[in-house]
C-alpha positions as CSV (number, residue, x, y, z in Angstrom):
1,X,-1.2,21.7,21.9
2,X,-0.7,22.9,18.6
3,X,3.1,23.9,19.0
4,X,4.0,20.4,20.4
5,X,2.1,18.8,17.2
6,X,3.7,21.1,14.8
7,X,7.2,20.8,16.4
8,X,6.8,16.9,16.8
9,X,8.5,16.6,19.9
10,X,6.2,13.8,20.6
11,X,3.9,11.8,18.8
12,X,0.5,13.2,17.9
13,X,-1.5,10.8,20.2
14,X,1.1,11.3,23.1
15,X,0.5,15.2,22.4
16,X,-3.2,15.1,22.4
17,X,-3.5,12.6,25.4
18,X,-1.4,14.7,27.8
19,X,-3.3,18.0,26.5
20,X,-6.6,16.1,27.5
21,X,-5.4,14.9,30.8
22,X,-4.2,18.4,31.7
23,X,-7.8,19.7,30.8
24,X,-9.0,17.1,33.3
25,X,-6.6,17.6,35.8
26,X,-7.4,21.4,35.8
27,X,-11.0,21.0,36.1
28,X,-11.9,22.5,32.6
29,X,-13.5,19.0,31.7
30,X,-14.8,16.6,34.3
31,X,-13.5,13.0,34.0
32,X,-16.7,12.1,32.2
33,X,-16.4,14.8,29.7
34,X,-12.8,14.2,29.2
35,X,-13.3,10.4,28.5
36,X,-16.3,10.9,26.3
37,X,-14.3,9.9,23.3
38,X,-13.5,6.7,24.4
39,X,-17.0,5.4,24.5
40,X,-17.5,6.8,20.8
41,X,-19.2,4.5,18.6
42,X,-17.0,5.7,15.9
43,X,-13.8,4.8,17.7
44,X,-15.0,1.3,18.4
45,X,-16.1,0.7,14.9
46,X,-12.7,1.8,13.6
47,X,-11.2,-0.8,16.0
48,X,-13.4,-3.8,14.6
49,X,-12.6,-2.5,11.2
50,X,-8.8,-2.6,11.6
51,X,-9.3,-6.4,12.4
52,X,-11.5,-7.3,9.4
53,X,-9.2,-5.0,6.9
54,X,-6.2,-6.8,8.2
55,X,-7.7,-10.4,7.6
56,X,-8.6,-9.1,3.9
57,X,-5.3,-7.7,3.5
58,X,-3.6,-10.9,4.6
59,X,-5.8,-13.0,2.4
60,X,-4.0,-12.2,-0.5
61,X,-7.0,-10.6,-2.2
62,X,-4.9,-7.7,-3.2
63,X,-2.3,-9.4,-4.7
64,X,-4.8,-11.1,-7.3
65,X,-6.4,-7.6,-8.1
66,X,-2.9,-5.8,-8.6
67,X,-2.0,-8.6,-11.0
68,X,-5.2,-7.8,-13.1
69,X,-5.0,-4.2,-13.4
70,X,-1.0,-4.4,-14.0
71,X,-1.2,-7.2,-16.4
72,X,-0.8,-4.9,-19.7
73,X,1.3,-1.7,-20.2
74,X,-0.1,1.1,-22.4
75,X,0.4,4.6,-22.3
76,X,0.6,6.6,-18.8
77,X,-2.9,7.9,-18.8
78,X,-4.5,4.6,-19.4
79,X,-2.3,2.7,-16.9
80,X,-3.2,5.4,-14.3
81,X,-6.9,4.9,-14.8
82,X,-6.4,1.0,-14.7
83,X,-4.7,1.4,-11.4
84,X,-6.5,4.3,-9.6
85,X,-9.8,3.2,-10.2
86,X,-9.6,-0.4,-8.4
87,X,-7.7,1.2,-5.7
88,X,-10.3,3.9,-5.1
89,X,-12.8,1.1,-5.0
90,X,-11.1,-1.0,-2.6
91,X,-10.4,2.0,-0.3
92,X,-13.9,2.6,0.1
93,X,-14.4,-0.3,2.2
94,X,-10.8,-1.2,3.4
95,X,-8.2,0.9,5.8
96,X,-6.1,2.6,2.8
97,X,-2.6,2.2,4.5
98,X,-2.5,-1.6,4.0
99,X,-3.4,-1.1,0.6
100,X,-1.0,1.4,-0.3
101,X,1.7,-0.4,1.9
102,X,1.2,-3.8,-0.2
103,X,0.8,-2.1,-3.6
104,X,3.8,0.3,-3.5
105,X,6.6,-2.4,-3.9
106,X,4.2,-4.1,-6.6
107,X,4.0,-1.1,-8.5
108,X,7.5,0.0,-8.2
109,X,8.8,-3.3,-9.4
110,X,6.2,-3.5,-12.1
111,X,7.5,-0.1,-13.4
112,X,11.1,-0.9,-13.4
113,X,10.4,-3.8,-15.4
114,X,8.5,-1.8,-18.0
115,X,11.2,0.8,-18.0
116,X,8.9,3.5,-16.8
117,X,9.8,5.7,-13.7
118,X,7.9,4.8,-10.6
119,X,7.6,8.4,-9.5
120,X,4.7,8.6,-12.2
121,X,2.6,6.1,-10.2
122,X,3.1,6.1,-6.5
123,X,1.7,9.7,-5.7
124,X,-1.5,8.7,-7.6
125,X,-1.6,5.3,-5.9
126,X,-1.7,7.3,-2.7
127,X,-4.0,9.9,-3.8
128,X,-6.3,6.9,-5.3
129,X,-6.8,5.7,-2.0
130,X,-7.3,8.9,-0.3
131,X,-10.2,9.7,-2.7
132,X,-11.6,6.5,-2.2
133,X,-11.8,6.6,1.4
134,X,-14.4,9.4,0.9
135,X,-17.1,7.0,-0.9
136,X,-18.4,5.5,2.0
137,X,-19.0,5.9,5.8
138,X,-16.2,3.2,6.6
139,X,-13.8,4.5,3.8
140,X,-11.7,6.3,6.4
141,X,-11.7,6.6,10.3
142,X,-12.5,10.6,9.9
143,X,-15.9,9.7,8.5
144,X,-16.5,7.6,11.3
145,X,-15.2,10.0,13.8
146,X,-17.4,12.7,12.4
147,X,-20.4,10.1,12.4
148,X,-20.1,9.4,16.1
149,X,-20.0,13.1,17.0
150,X,-23.2,13.7,15.3
151,X,-24.8,11.0,17.2
152,X,-23.4,12.5,20.5
153,X,-25.3,15.6,19.5
154,X,-28.4,13.8,19.3
155,X,-28.7,13.5,15.4
156,X,-28.9,10.4,13.4
157,X,-25.5,10.8,11.7
158,X,-24.7,9.4,8.3
159,X,-25.8,6.2,6.6
160,X,-23.3,3.9,4.6
161,X,-23.5,5.7,1.3
162,X,-24.4,9.4,2.3
163,X,-20.8,10.1,1.1
164,X,-21.4,8.7,-2.2
165,X,-22.8,12.0,-3.6
166,X,-19.7,13.7,-2.6
167,X,-17.0,11.0,-2.9
168,X,-17.9,9.4,-6.3
169,X,-17.6,13.1,-8.1
170,X,-14.3,14.0,-6.5
171,X,-12.9,10.6,-6.9
172,X,-13.9,10.7,-10.8
173,X,-12.5,14.2,-11.2
174,X,-9.4,13.5,-9.2
175,X,-8.7,10.3,-11.4
176,X,-9.3,12.4,-14.5
177,X,-7.1,15.1,-13.2
178,X,-4.2,13.0,-12.4
179,X,-4.6,10.8,-15.5
180,X,-4.7,13.4,-18.1
181,X,-3.2,16.6,-16.4
182,X,-1.6,15.8,-13.0
183,X,0.9,13.1,-14.1
184,X,2.5,15.8,-16.5
185,X,3.5,17.6,-13.0
186,X,4.9,14.5,-11.6
187,X,8.8,13.9,-11.6
188,X,10.3,11.5,-14.3
189,X,12.8,10.1,-12.0
190,X,14.3,6.9,-13.6
191,X,16.7,4.5,-11.6
192,X,19.7,6.8,-13.4
193,X,18.1,9.9,-11.8
194,X,20.5,11.8,-9.0
195,X,17.4,11.8,-6.7
196,X,16.5,8.4,-7.2
197,X,20.4,7.3,-6.9
198,X,20.3,9.2,-3.7
199,X,17.1,7.4,-2.4
200,X,19.0,3.8,-2.7
201,X,22.0,5.1,-0.8
202,X,22.2,3.0,2.2
203,X,24.9,3.1,4.9
204,X,26.7,-0.1,5.7
205,X,29.2,-1.3,8.1
206,X,31.9,-4.0,7.3
207,X,34.8,-5.5,9.3
208,X,38.1,-6.4,8.2
209,X,38.4,-10.2,9.7
210,X,41.9,-11.2,10.8
211,X,42.4,-13.6,7.8
212,X,41.7,-11.2,5.1
213,X,43.7,-10.9,2.2
214,X,43.5,-6.9,2.2
215,X,45.3,-6.3,5.5
216,X,48.5,-4.5,4.6
217,X,47.1,-3.1,1.3
218,X,46.0,0.5,0.5
219,X,42.9,1.2,-0.4
220,X,43.9,1.9,-4.0
221,X,45.6,-1.4,-4.2
222,X,42.7,-3.2,-2.5
223,X,40.3,-1.8,-5.4
224,X,37.9,-0.2,-2.8
225,X,38.0,3.3,-4.5
226,X,37.0,1.6,-7.8
227,X,33.3,0.1,-6.5
228,X,30.3,0.3,-8.6
229,X,27.5,2.1,-6.7
230,X,29.4,1.8,-3.7
231,X,31.4,4.4,-1.7
232,X,33.9,4.1,1.1
233,X,33.1,7.1,3.0
234,X,34.9,6.5,6.7
235,X,37.1,4.1,8.4
236,X,36.7,3.5,12.2
237,X,39.9,2.4,14.0
238,X,40.5,2.0,17.8
239,X,37.8,4.7,18.6
240,X,39.5,6.9,15.7
241,X,37.3,8.0,12.5
242,X,39.3,8.4,9.2
243,X,37.1,10.6,7.1
244,X,37.5,10.9,4.4
245,X,39.9,8.0,3.7
246,X,42.9,8.6,1.8
247,X,43.4,6.4,-1.3
248,X,46.8,5.6,0.2
249,X,45.4,4.6,3.7
250,X,46.6,1.0,4.9
251,X,43.9,-1.3,5.7
252,X,44.3,-3.3,9.2
253,X,42.7,-5.9,11.0
254,X,39.6,-5.1,12.8
255,X,39.1,-1.9,10.9
256,X,35.4,-0.9,10.4
257,X,34.8,0.2,6.9
258,X,31.6,2.3,6.4
259,X,30.2,2.3,3.0
260,X,27.5,4.0,1.0
261,X,25.6,2.4,-1.7
262,X,22.9,0.1,-2.9
263,X,22.1,-3.3,-1.4
264,X,23.0,-5.6,-4.1
265,X,26.5,-4.1,-4.3
266,X,27.2,-4.4,-0.8
267,X,26.4,-8.1,-0.9
268,X,28.6,-8.8,-4.0
269,X,31.4,-6.9,-2.0
270,X,31.2,-9.1,1.1
271,X,31.6,-12.1,-1.5
272,X,34.5,-10.9,-3.6
273,X,36.3,-8.7,-0.9
274,X,36.2,-11.1,2.0
275,X,34.8,-8.4,4.2
276,X,32.0,-9.2,6.9
277,X,28.9,-7.4,7.0
278,X,28.1,-6.0,10.5
279,X,24.4,-5.5,12.0
280,X,23.4,-2.2,13.9
281,X,24.9,-4.0,17.2
282,X,28.2,-4.9,15.6
283,X,27.8,-8.3,15.2
284,X,28.8,-10.3,12.0
285,X,25.8,-11.4,9.8
286,X,27.5,-12.5,6.7
287,X,27.1,-16.0,7.2
288,X,23.2,-15.7,8.0
289,X,22.7,-14.0,4.3
290,X,21.9,-17.5,2.9
291,X,19.3,-18.5,5.4
292,X,17.6,-15.2,5.9
293,X,15.6,-12.5,4.2
294,X,16.5,-8.9,3.3
295,X,13.5,-6.7,4.0
296,X,13.1,-2.8,3.5
297,X,11.0,-1.2,6.0
298,X,10.0,2.4,6.5
299,X,9.7,3.9,10.0
300,X,6.3,5.1,10.5
301,X,5.3,8.4,12.3
302,X,4.0,6.6,15.4
303,X,7.0,4.2,15.7
304,X,8.3,3.6,19.1
305,X,11.9,3.9,17.5
306,X,11.5,7.6,16.6
307,X,14.2,10.0,18.2
308,X,16.3,6.8,19.5
309,X,19.7,5.6,18.7
310,X,19.4,2.3,16.8
311,X,21.9,0.6,19.5
312,X,19.8,1.8,22.3
313,X,16.5,0.8,20.7
314,X,16.9,-3.0,21.5
315,X,15.6,-3.5,18.1
316,X,17.0,-6.9,17.6
317,X,15.4,-8.4,20.8
318,X,12.3,-6.7,20.0
319,X,11.9,-7.5,16.4
320,X,14.2,-10.7,15.9
321,X,15.6,-8.8,13.2
322,X,19.1,-7.1,12.5
323,X,19.6,-3.8,10.9
324,X,22.3,-4.2,8.3
325,X,21.7,-0.7,6.5
326,X,20.2,2.7,7.0
327,X,19.0,5.4,4.6
328,X,17.1,8.9,5.1
329,X,15.6,10.7,2.3
330,X,17.9,13.3,0.5
331,X,20.2,13.5,3.7
332,X,23.6,12.4,4.1
333,X,24.5,10.1,6.9
334,X,27.7,10.5,8.4
335,X,27.2,8.4,11.7
336,X,27.6,4.6,12.2
337,X,24.3,2.6,11.9
338,X,24.5,2.2,15.9
339,X,24.5,6.0,16.4
340,X,21.9,6.6,14.1
341,X,18.9,8.4,15.1
342,X,15.7,7.0,13.7
343,X,13.3,9.7,12.3
344,X,9.8,8.9,10.5
345,X,10.4,8.1,6.9
346,X,13.7,6.6,7.5
347,X,14.3,3.2,5.3
348,X,16.0,0.4,7.2
349,X,17.4,-2.7,5.4
350,X,16.9,-5.7,7.7
351,X,18.0,-9.2,8.1
352,X,15.5,-11.5,9.5
353,X,13.2,-14.6,9.0
354,X,10.1,-15.2,7.2
355,X,8.2,-14.7,10.8
356,X,8.8,-11.3,10.5
357,X,6.4,-10.7,7.7
358,X,3.6,-12.4,9.4
359,X,4.2,-10.7,12.8
360,X,5.0,-7.1,11.8
361,X,3.2,-6.5,8.4
362,X,0.2,-5.0,10.0
363,X,2.1,-3.2,12.9
364,X,2.1,0.7,13.3
365,X,5.9,0.5,14.1
366,X,6.8,0.7,10.4
367,X,5.4,0.2,7.1
368,X,6.6,-3.0,5.1
369,X,7.9,-2.1,1.7
370,X,10.1,-4.4,0.1
371,X,10.4,-7.8,1.6
372,X,13.1,-9.4,-0.9
373,X,12.3,-12.7,-2.8
374,X,9.3,-13.5,-0.6
375,X,5.8,-13.8,-1.5
376,X,2.9,-13.4,0.8
377,X,1.3,-16.6,1.6
378,X,-2.2,-16.8,0.7
379,X,-5.2,-19.0,2.4
380,X,-7.4,-19.9,-0.2
381,X,-9.7,-21.8,2.4
382,X,-9.9,-18.4,4.2
383,X,-10.3,-16.0,1.3
384,X,-14.1,-16.7,0.9
385,X,-14.9,-16.5,4.5
386,X,-13.1,-13.0,5.0
387,X,-14.3,-11.5,1.9
388,X,-18.1,-12.8,2.6
389,X,-17.4,-11.1,6.2
390,X,-16.6,-7.9,4.6
391,X,-19.2,-7.9,2.2
392,X,-21.7,-8.9,4.5
393,X,-20.9,-5.9,6.8
394,X,-21.1,-3.6,4.0
395,X,-24.7,-4.8,3.0
396,X,-26.1,-4.9,6.4
397,X,-25.0,-1.4,7.1
398,X,-26.1,-0.1,4.1
399,X,-29.8,-1.4,4.0
400,X,-29.6,-0.4,7.9
401,X,-30.2,-3.8,9.1
402,X,-27.9,-3.1,11.4
403,X,-25.6,-0.5,12.5
404,X,-22.2,-0.2,11.3
405,X,-20.9,-0.9,14.8
406,X,-23.1,-4.1,15.1
407,X,-22.3,-5.6,11.7
408,X,-18.6,-5.1,12.2
409,X,-18.8,-6.5,15.7
410,X,-20.6,-9.6,14.3
411,X,-18.2,-9.9,11.4
412,X,-15.1,-9.9,14.0
413,X,-16.9,-12.7,16.0
414,X,-17.3,-14.9,12.7
415,X,-13.7,-14.2,11.8
416,X,-12.9,-15.8,15.4
417,X,-15.2,-18.6,15.3
418,X,-14.0,-19.8,11.8
419,X,-10.3,-19.1,13.0
420,X,-9.9,-17.1,10.0
421,X,-8.4,-14.4,12.4
422,X,-6.4,-15.3,15.7
423,X,-6.7,-13.1,19.1
424,X,-2.8,-12.3,18.4
425,X,-3.6,-11.2,15.1
426,X,-6.4,-8.9,16.2
427,X,-4.5,-7.1,18.6
428,X,-1.6,-6.6,16.0
429,X,-4.2,-5.3,13.4
430,X,-5.5,-2.5,15.6
431,X,-3.8,0.6,15.4
432,X,-3.7,1.8,18.9
433,X,-2.1,4.7,18.4
434,X,-4.8,5.6,16.1
435,X,-7.6,4.8,18.5
436,X,-5.9,7.2,21.4
437,X,-5.5,9.9,19.2
438,X,-9.1,9.8,17.9
439,X,-10.5,9.4,21.6
440,X,-8.5,12.2,23.2
441,X,-9.0,14.4,20.3
442,X,-12.8,14.2,20.9
443,X,-12.4,15.0,24.3
444,X,-10.1,18.1,23.4
445,X,-13.1,19.1,20.7
446,X,-15.6,19.0,23.8
447,X,-13.1,21.4,25.8
448,X,-13.2,23.8,22.8
449,X,-17.0,23.9,23.1
450,X,-17.3,24.0,26.8
451,X,-14.9,27.1,27.1
452,X,-16.9,28.7,24.3
453,X,-14.0,28.8,21.7
454,X,-15.9,26.9,19.1
455,X,-18.9,29.6,19.4
456,X,-16.5,32.5,19.3
457,X,-14.5,31.1,16.3
458,X,-18.0,30.3,14.5
459,X,-19.2,33.9,15.2
460,X,-16.0,35.1,13.2
461,X,-17.1,33.1,10.4
462,X,-20.7,33.9,10.7
463,X,-19.8,37.6,10.4
464,X,-18.5,37.4,6.7
465,X,-22.3,35.8,6.0
466,X,-23.4,39.2,4.4
467,X,-20.3,39.6,2.2
468,X,-19.5,36.3,1.0
469,X,-22.8,34.2,1.9
470,X,-23.2,30.6,2.7
471,X,-20.9,29.4,-0.2
472,X,-17.9,31.7,0.7
473,X,-18.4,30.7,4.7
474,X,-18.2,27.2,3.5
475,X,-15.2,27.7,1.4
476,X,-13.3,29.5,4.4
477,X,-14.2,26.6,6.7
478,X,-13.1,24.0,4.1
479,X,-9.6,25.8,3.4
480,X,-9.3,26.3,7.4
481,X,-9.9,22.4,8.1
482,X,-7.5,21.6,5.1
483,X,-4.8,23.8,6.4
484,X,-5.2,22.4,10.2
485,X,-4.9,18.8,8.6
486,X,-1.7,19.7,6.8
487,X,-0.2,21.1,9.6
488,X,-1.3,18.4,12.6
489,X,-3.2,15.3,11.0
490,X,-6.7,14.6,9.8
491,X,-8.3,13.1,12.9
492,X,-7.2,16.0,15.1
493,X,-8.2,18.4,12.5
494,X,-11.8,16.9,12.1
495,X,-12.4,16.6,15.9
496,X,-11.2,20.1,16.5
497,X,-13.2,21.4,13.7
498,X,-16.4,19.7,14.3
499,X,-17.7,21.8,17.2
500,X,-16.8,25.1,15.3
501,X,-18.7,23.7,12.3
502,X,-21.8,22.9,14.5
503,X,-22.1,26.0,16.2
504,X,-21.5,27.9,13.0
505,X,-24.4,25.9,11.4
506,X,-26.6,26.9,14.4
507,X,-25.9,30.8,14.2
508,X,-26.5,30.5,10.4
509,X,-29.6,28.4,10.6
510,X,-28.0,25.9,8.3
511,X,-28.2,22.0,8.6
512,X,-25.4,20.9,10.8
513,X,-24.9,18.1,8.4
514,X,-23.5,20.3,5.8
515,X,-20.5,21.5,7.8
516,X,-20.1,17.8,9.2
517,X,-19.7,16.7,5.7
518,X,-17.3,19.5,4.9
519,X,-15.4,18.7,8.1
520,X,-15.0,15.1,7.0
521,X,-14.1,15.4,3.4
522,X,-11.7,18.3,3.7
523,X,-9.7,16.5,6.5
524,X,-9.4,13.5,4.7
525,X,-8.1,15.0,1.3
526,X,-4.7,15.6,2.3
527,X,-2.6,15.9,-0.8
528,X,-0.3,18.7,-0.5
529,X,2.4,17.6,2.0
530,X,4.0,14.0,2.6
531,X,3.3,14.1,6.0
532,X,-0.3,15.1,5.9
533,X,-1.8,11.7,5.6
534,X,0.1,8.1,6.2
535,X,-0.2,6.8,2.7
536,X,1.7,10.0,1.2
537,X,4.9,9.1,3.7
538,X,4.7,5.5,2.7
539,X,5.4,6.5,-1.1
540,X,7.8,9.3,-0.4
541,X,10.7,7.4,-0.3
542,X,9.9,4.7,-2.8
543,X,9.1,7.2,-5.3
544,X,12.2,9.3,-4.8
545,X,9.9,12.3,-4.5
546,X,10.9,15.8,-3.1
547,X,8.3,17.7,-0.8
548,X,7.7,20.0,-3.8
549,X,6.5,17.4,-5.7
550,X,3.2,16.9,-3.4
551,X,2.7,20.7,-3.6
552,X,2.7,20.8,-7.3
553,X,0.5,17.9,-7.9
554,X,-1.5,18.1,-4.7
555,X,-2.7,21.9,-4.7
556,X,-4.6,21.7,-8.0
557,X,-6.3,18.7,-6.8
558,X,-7.2,19.9,-3.4
559,X,-8.9,23.2,-4.9
560,X,-10.7,20.7,-7.2
561,X,-12.2,18.6,-4.3
562,X,-13.0,21.8,-2.3
563,X,-15.2,23.3,-5.3
564,X,-17.1,20.2,-5.8
565,X,-17.5,19.3,-2.1
566,X,-18.8,22.8,-1.3
567,X,-21.0,23.0,-4.1
568,X,-22.7,20.0,-3.7
569,X,-23.0,20.6,0.1
570,X,-24.5,23.9,-0.2
571,X,-27.0,22.8,-2.9
572,X,-27.8,19.9,-1.0
573,X,-28.4,21.3,2.6
574,X,-28.3,24.8,2.1
């Protein structure tokens, strides 16, 4: 399983589910044991919170808040604090993925208007959302999974604000570190920076129509070699590729010209040179530009498009959108759009209608990044109902008047009854891949425990007790969980490490909550790679980042979170 997860031959939920199925088929786990994760209350709670969080996201409340903290521009440290504090507070009660998805284009646009590099703000945006998720029980799905596993062990689990003693200190420390020290480690990549320029390079296909004035002219005479921010990289002619095309190559009817460059330059070219822009299936879409929207999306790591050629993905029929350009972070693309094989993190430029925004903005297929000339509609008559439901769920769970599951269930029912959310919206809001991953991972964790692997690994940890003490063991456990999170993903890491932590607590005579809390925090605080957490991947392309940027800024923050978390946990439960 670990090899499959690291190699990424299949999506994480598929890999984990296949592993779980194999354990049940071979009899290592009974059917009841294997499917125990699907009845875990934490999994059900996450599903309900997806619906509530999506409703809050669509209400436009994030737009109102973002306009407030971006209203004034001062020095970097002050602006970072103004941004990170509200983001972390919101993330304590909402799924952080839609928060970062919505704010990424807003912050990028604002930064460019202020002549500030967006790269100074987008990693801090992601980190603030991750840190905020550690403040409450509902801040991240990892917390809810660990809570559900504790309850399956017959323990009381965590209350809404048990995490506050850990989350607030590491959030304050994290914001302080980023605002006054970490931002110096962030790249200062402006629009003229070569890396950022590369980030803007799309691949476009145009066809030379029969009536074109370019026919019979050389590339030099047609001035296709003197374009700003646009480069002709290939010509496709009668199943033949001309690459690189010579300056003296004569343009013929039906030639497909492959350009690399930015979107605005490409649109200008179609107007001035009479070329016709083609979509992924070779269809002329130039005439549709005035009646449609251009939208940038980033392919998510759980998208069904991954590892498929665009022309074989049935993209137009499924999404009612045409792909007019593609871009891959810091990679040169030489294939046509139709033959382009999609990978996680790829950026697609789509030509579509307004319905696309509403239909796919909460989908796990991709992250909506830059809808051009479009404002998300607000629903002022529903915003008060939605926000009241969110606050009500928090208050009822906080004062233990209801369990978090029951409070969220009632909240969703209210949203349905008031027509604030439709059934179809609710289905789209739920990230089914995450639920399958959570449920399957819990079953595999049970197999770890049943086979004795958890206790064996726990014994190895406990043997160092006389040398390093409880604090040293907790540090070692935290580091192991963090590494596992960065290699695979946070949910799988948490569910696999939980039985080890529980067995370790039993052997040492420590409170199981000590290692449960360390598991939840360490599995959530993924700062070192862009692939360890969804929000890191969302800002990867728009910020023009390199992999090493996360390493430089993330390692000190990870160490800071580890020291604070382990110290408080050992003092509180040790």
